[in-house]
N, C-alpha and C positions, 0 to 999 in steps of 0.2 A: 631425493629432494634437495632443493637449493638452500641448504642451511648455512648459517654464518661460518661454521668451522667444520671442514670435511674430515679432519684427522681424528675426530672423536671416535672412540671405539665402543661406546656404549649406546647412548641415545642417538648418536649420529653415525653408527656403523650399519652395515647391512643387517637385515632381520636376523634375530638370534637363530631362527630356523630349527628344524628338528635335530634332536640328539640321538645317536645310535641307541637302540633298545637296551644294549647291555649296560648302559649307564643309569638305568632305572634303580634308584635307591629308595628304601622305604620312607625315610623322612629326614635324614640328616642333611644339613646345608653344607656346601663346600666352604673352604677357607676363603676369607675375604668378605666384602660387602655382598649380602645376599638378600633376596626378596622372599625367601622361603618362609611361609606363614604370615607374610605382610598383609595378605588379603583379609585376615581375621580382624584387622583394625578398622575395616570399612564394612558397614552393614550390607550395602548393596552389592559390592564386589564379592564379598564372602558368600553371599547367597548364590550368585551366578557361578562362582568358582566351584561350589559344591555340585551345582547342576552339571557343569562340564566334567567334573571328576566322576560323577555317577554315570554319565554317558560313556566315559572311558572304561570304567569297570565293567559295564554291560558288554561293551565290545570285546574286552579281554576274556570275559567269561564265555562268550560265544566262540572264542578261538581257543578255549582251554588254556588261557595264559593268565588267569587271575592271580594277583599277588597280594599278600597281606600288607597292612599298614596304610598310612596316609598316602594318597596319590599325588606325587609331585611331578610325574611325567604324564602330560596330557597331550594326546595326538602328536607325540614326538617332541613336545616342547618341555624342556627341563626347567622347572621353577626353582630347583635347589642349586642350580649352577651359580657360581660367584660372578658378580658383575665385573666387567673389564674396567680398570681405573681410567678416569678421564684425565686429559692433559691439565697440568697446573695452570696453564695460561687461560683456561676457560673459567668464566664466572660461576659455572655450575659444577658443584662438587659431586664426587661419586656417591657419597653417603647422604646427599641432600634429599629432602622430601621430594623435590621436583624430579630428580633422576630416578629414585626408587619407584615413585608412583608412575612415572612414564614407562619404565620397564615392566612393571606389573600389568598395566593396561595393555601395553604392546604385546607382551607374551600371551595374555588372555585372548587378544584378537587373533594372534597366530594359532592358538589352540582351537579357535572356532572353525578354521579352514579344514574342509574335508573333501573338497572337489565339487560339491553341490552348491552352486551359487546362491540359490534360493534359501537353502538351509543355513549356509554360512551367513547370509544377510540377517536372518532371524536371530541367530546366536550373537552376532556382532551388535545388533540393535540392543539386546539385553545388556551387553558389556558396556556399551557407550553410555546408555542412559543411567546405568548404575554408577559409572565413574563420574558422570556429570553431577549426579545428586550427591555423591560422597564428597566431591571437591567443594561444593557449596556449603557443606556442613562443617568444613574445617575452619574453625576460628571465626572472628568477626569480619566485617566487610573489608577492612584494610589490614588484616593481620598478615605477616610474612608467610604463615603456614597456608592460608588460603591462596595467596599469590603463587606459591610454589606448586600447589596442587593444580591450579588452573594452567600453569606453565607445563606441568607434566602431562596433562590431558592433551594440550595443544601439540606437544612434541610427539606423543603416541599416535595421534590421528595423522599427523603429517608424515611421520616415518613409516608407518604401516601402509598408509594409502587408502585403506578400507574400501577397495574398489567394489567388492561384492555388495557391500552395504549401500554404496552410492548408486550402483546399477539396479539392484533388485529390492532395496529397502523401501519402506513407505516414504514417498517424497515429503509428506507432511512432517514425519518424524525427523527427516534430515534437516529440513528448514528450522524446525524447533530447536534442535541441538545447536546448530551454528548461530542461531539468534540468541539462544540462552548463553552460549559461550562468549559471544561478542558483548552481550549486555553485562556479563560478569567482568569483562576486561575494561570496558569503557571508563568506569570511575577510577580505575587503577592506572590507566595509561594516558588518559586524555588530559591535556592542559586546560586551565581555566579555573574560575573561582569555585565552581561546584565539584571540582575533581578532588579525589582522595590521594592523588599522587604524592603530595608532600607528606601526608600521614604515613603512607606506605614506606617512603624513604626514611622517615623518622623512626618507624617501628623496627628497622633493621635490614630492609632490603637495600642492597648496594645499588649505586647508580649503574654499574656495569651490568648487574643482573636485570635491572629494569630495562636497559637498552637491549639486552639480549632477548627479553620477552617480546619487545616490540618487533625485533627482527624475526623472531620465530613466528609471530602472528602474521607478519607480512609474507613470509614464506608459505604459510598455509593458505593465505588469501590468493597468492599467485598460483599455487597448485590447484586450487578449486577453480579459478578462472580459466586456466589452461585445459584442465582435464574435463570439466563439465560445461565448457563453452559459456561461462558466465551465468549459468542457470541457478547457481547456488551463491548467495551473497554471504559474506562474513565481514561484518563491520565491527571493528574492535576499538576504534578511536572516534570520539565525537569531535568533529572539526568545527570550530566556531564559524558561524555564518556571518557574512558581511551584512551590516544593517540595510534593510530594504529602503531604497530611496522612494519617498512619496511621489506618486505619479501626479502630474498636473492634469486637472480635468480637461477633457477634450472640449474645445470651444465649439459650440454650435452657432453658426451664423444666424444673426437675428433676421427674421423675415417679417416685413411689415404686414399688418393685417389688412392688406388691400384686397379688394374683390377682383375677380378674374376680368371684370369689365375694364379695369384700369390697364390691362394688357392689350387692349384694342383687339379683341377676338372677332373673327368673322362670324357670319350667321351660321355657317356649317359647324364651326368649332363650338359655338354656343349651344347648338342643337345636340351635338355629340356629348358635350359636358353635362347637359341635363340628363341625357340617357345614361351617362356614366354615374351620375349622382344617384339615379334610381337603382342602378345595378349595385352600387356600393351599399346603399341602404338595405337592399334585399339580402346581400351576402351577410351583413351584420345581423340582420334579423334571423338568419338561419344558423349563425354561430352559437353553439351552446353556451349559456351564461349560468352563473351561480348567484346565490343571494349576496355573497361577499366575494370580492376579488374582481379582477379584470379579465376580459376575454379579448383575444387577438384575432383579427381577420386579415388574411393576405390576399392582395389583388395585384394585377400586373397590366400595364399598358405598354404600348410601343411609341417611342417618340416620333415615329413616322406617321402615326394616326393623328387626326385633327385634335382629339381631346388630349392625347399625350403631348403633342407639340405645344398646345396652348399652356398646359401645366408647366412644362419645362421652361417655356419662355417667361411665364409669369413669375416663377420662382428663381430665375436666373441660373438654372442648373447647366453645367457644362464642364469644361476641362478643369477649371479651378474650383468648382463646387459640385461634388458628386452626391452629397446627402444633406437633407435638411429635416428638421423635426418641428412640427407645428402643434400647437395646443388645439383642443377641441374648438375653441372660439375662432382661431385662425382658420381651421378647416371649414367651418361654416361660412366664414367671410370669403374663402377661396372658391367655394362651391355654393352659391346662394340657393341653388335648387335642392340642396341637401336638407332634410327635415331636422329640426332641433332634437327630436327624440324619435327612436325607432321602436315600433311595437307591432304585434307581440313578438318578443324574441324567444328563441328556443331556450329551454331550461334544462340544465344538467343536474343540478341538485338544489334542494331547498331545505332549510332546517326544520320547520314545523308547518304542517298544513292540516287544517281542521276540515273534515268533509263527512258526509253521511256514510254509514257503514255500507260497504259493497259498491260504492261509487268511486270513480277515478278522479283525483283532484285535477283541476284545470287552472293553471296559474297564468294570468294575463300580465306579463311583465313589460316594462318600458325601460329602454336603455338609452344612455346619453354618451356622447363622444368625449374621450379623455385626451387622446393625442393621435398623431399620425406621423410616421417616418417614411419619407420618400427618398429612394435611392436610384440613381441613374447608373446603369451598367454600361460602361463604354463599349465593351466588345460586341454586345448584342443589340445595344440601343434600347434595352428594356427599361421601363420605369416601374419599379416595384414599390408598392404601398403596403405598409403594415399599420392597420387601424386598430386602436385600442379603445374598447368601450366597457361600460359597466352598467349594472342595473341601478336605476334611480328610484323606482317605485313600481307598484302594480295596481291594477284596477281596470275593469271593463270600460271602454270609451263611453258607452251609453250611460253609465252610472256616474262618471266623472265629468261629463259634459263636453267631451271632445279634447283635441290636442291643446288648444289655447287654454281651456279651463284647467287641464291637467298641469300645464306649465305654470299657471298661476298658483295652483295648489302646492306644487313643489317649491315655488319661490316663497310662498307664505310659511312653509315649514323650514325654510332655510336650506333646502337641498338644491345644489347646482346641477342643472341638466348637462352642462358641458364644462370642461376644465378651461379656465382662463389662461 
């Protein structure tokens, strides 16, 4: 891995690797800094360590090589061996919590490897989740002890590589671990008012160690990006976002409420416009409406047709103006043949309907026009219309006295048939 210091012989040296079997000792730690028995300080890692040790004992019993005493040699990994001293130039000390925790997790990950990628991934999953839980339990949110344990977990993952876990482990678990690790680092490493960076430094973490942690996280981030083709994200610093600039509302050209007759249409164009108005009304009638909310109906004309050419000419659509939006009143002024209300419209849903038992309710609903958006597509010459309508009331025409009477009824109730 591309770590800040390559000369380090402990957290930054090649994997501890297997130790020859003849170095198996019952329980005694070697001279110097050791992690022998360190797992007992952590609830999760101690539990997983016992599971790995029990598996090692079963294998040895099957080979008639069982040995008494605590198991400090698991799968060829010697947990009683003394740690190599770190260079004095490094901000990380040999006996620091970060180095000892990193070596414990790293060696336990090594002890998970047996040649079976699937089995290795399952055992590594237990180790990593236990280490993540134990690291979060150490001290308060900005204590140096928690800081060093997060650093140790980061170093162990990066130096070991955990390839079996990344390849065959549960992808959801992989994402959870790196998101949880990143969320743990963000308040400790990120600049800003909501950051705990200053509290961490004031609590005893040196500036050099803080910078070292940032470089370690960056190395792990690069490693994941290169090995996993960017499929796993590890975000450990919350970068302040630039304030969003308010967007200016898009200006819609004002279109005068002039009738199509003002555009001097020919007799053929007027005939096609009347036919198009009848077609538009029929399409709106077939569009499913609800008691509340708007319904949209899409139609299309070609500017080469008589009706399309008349609409394009009347609205001034062309190279400089591709789209206009009209209110319901402007649509009626543009197409005088269009009725003020459309009935009966299709119903998609209605809140409450009272009917005799065993009969199917029949709702006779009336819809009015809210707006229409006309867009001229330059490439194809198509004129696309999106008509928005809404239900304005309901009632059978013979009961309400026809369209004019119904419009008067809605006006008396203060209901607008069309949007101004």
